[in-house]
N, C-alpha and C positions, 0 to 999 in steps of 0.2 A: 825266408821266407819272403812274400812279396807286394809290398808299400805303394796302395796307390798316394800322391799327397799333392792336394788341390792347395794354389798356392791363391792363392786374393788379394791381386795385386793393390796397395797400396799409397805403393811410391815408385808410380813409375819409370821413371829417368834414372834410380839407384839402380830400380830394375832389369833394367836396359843394359846397361851399362856391368852389370854383372857377365864372369862369364862362367856359363852353367859348367861348362871341362872342369873349368879347376874350383870351382866350390867342391864342386860329387869327386875332385881330386883331392881336393882337403877331409873326407868323406872317413880317412885311417878304414883297417881292418875292418873288415867285414858288412862293408858300406860297395853297394855295386849300382851305380847310373844308369839305367836302361834303357830308359826314350825321355827326350824333355821333350814336350808339344809346348814351343811356346805361342802366348795369341793375336790374334792381328789385332785387336781392339785393347788391349791391351788394361783386361779389369781379369783372365784367367786362366795359369799356367796347369798344364797333370805332367805330375812328375809316375814315373815305373821306376823305384830304387826295390834293388835288392837287399836284404841286410838281416842282423839277429834277429830281430823283436821292432818290435812297434816305438817301444820304450826306448830303447838302444838311439834308434834314428831321429827319434825327434829331439832329445836330450841334447844330442849333433847339430843338428837343421836346425831347431827354432833357430838359435844364441845369431846362428851363418848370417839371417834371416828375418834376424830381428829389424824393427821398424819399416821393411820393404814387401813383408808379404804376412798376411794373416794365414797358419797352414793349418791344413784338415787332413788329418791317415785316415787313413780304407783299407786293410790287411783284405787282400785276395784269394780267391777261394777262387785258389790254386788247381783241386778237380774239377773242379764249372766252369772254369775261365777258359776260353779261346782268342788265341793269338799271342801269347807271350812269347819272346826272342827263345827262338831255341835254344840258347843257353843257359838258358834262365830257367827253363825246363825241366834244360837237364840236369840244374844244377851245381851250374859249372859256376 
């Protein structure tokens, strides 16, 4: 499943020092970061994840970003989505 995570940034200095690829790489099996869209103004970042479930992603990501972002999780309606990464859309 695909999940959009909106990260409301509460500590821009810590957020800016985090390596998105490193955070994503620590997600364990079942998680893939497909897109990382950082903000220019430092307010909100958006990520597209592929995960087994929203709950499993939340259980891992909230502690990983505690004190840095407040996260909102949105399950993607894949049948009606436009522009999902090709590998993600193919189930890779």
